[in-house]
C-alpha positions, 0 to 999 in steps of 0.5 A: 395176821399175828397169832399169839400162843402163850406157854400156859395154853399149851398141851401138857402131859406128865408120865412121871419121867417126862413133863412135856409142853405141846405148842400144837397138837400131839400124842394125847394131846389134841386140839383141832385149832392148833394142829401146826402152823404151815409145814410146822408140825410140833414144837415139844419142849420135854424135860426127861428125867435122868437116865429115862427117854423114849425107847426106839420107835419109828417115823416116816416122811418127817424131818425132826429137829432137836435143840438142847437148852440144858444137859444132855441128849443122848440119840441113835438111829437105825440108819446109823446116826449116833451122838450126844447133844448139848446145849448150843447144839442142833440135831436133824433127823429126816426121818425119809422113807422110815427110820427107827430111832431112841431118845435118852437122857445122857445123864443118870443124875440130872435132867434134860431140857429140850425142845423137839421139833417137826416140819413136814418136808417137802418131799417123801419117801427119801432116804434117812439121813442124820446130822449134828451141829454145834452153834456158838452162843457168842456168834448169836449173842445180839445177831441172827445165826441160820441154824438150819435152811434149804442149802446149808448155807451159812454154816447151818445144817441142811433140811428138806424143806423150803424153811430157814431156822434162825437163833438169836440171844439177846441180854438185857438191852439188847436188840436185833431186828426182823423183816416179816415178808408177806409172802411168807409165814413166821413162826416165833418161839421164846426158848428161854428167858424174856424178851419185848417184841414191839412192846408185847413181853414174851416169856420162855414157851410163848410164841407169835405167828405171822401170815400175811404179815409185812412188817419190821419187828424189833426185839429187845432183851430184858433183865433176867436170864439171856434170851434164846429166840427161834425163829422159823421162816416158812413157806405159805 
């Protein structure tokens, strides 16, 4: 089964300082047909005004990944995690048995545009943890790079779930393959730009889900800004 989720179909929340698009139900946006995809619970595309952000608030038992597309995002949490995230970097916070954190635009003059991703962990009430890592865009041009994984292999961030997050960037004419295993489920999300996936044109914010599919996909970049694509490899 192939599931299509177009950018325009997502939920939208606007609060003056925040414009957010929700792939799955979150906060004031609720759609019983879009409660998540396996352990992938949230993909929020947030644009936050200069100097604004999310004040300290609590979470528990969730793997939270932040991926900046433009601007800079400042993070601080009650477990001692602290840093500023820039494009090409991935931040991981495991809420564990409970953590309080804040996320703010690190700039007083430019907006920040980022994805916040929640993945349900494969264990509960572990100790909270934090990591942040930079991934060179040149390494991802035309080939998949592992950004997060269960064991931190290939320089990725180790997360508490049997899930892999891989990323690739494609310019016009660039091609890359992806193999879909029917024993797993996959969510392909276009973070920026446009891409053809086996002849299906996807734009920024569009996504495809694959369940019980055995396929070899071909992704090809098209004219315009480079496409930034994330592929979640998840347990059934």
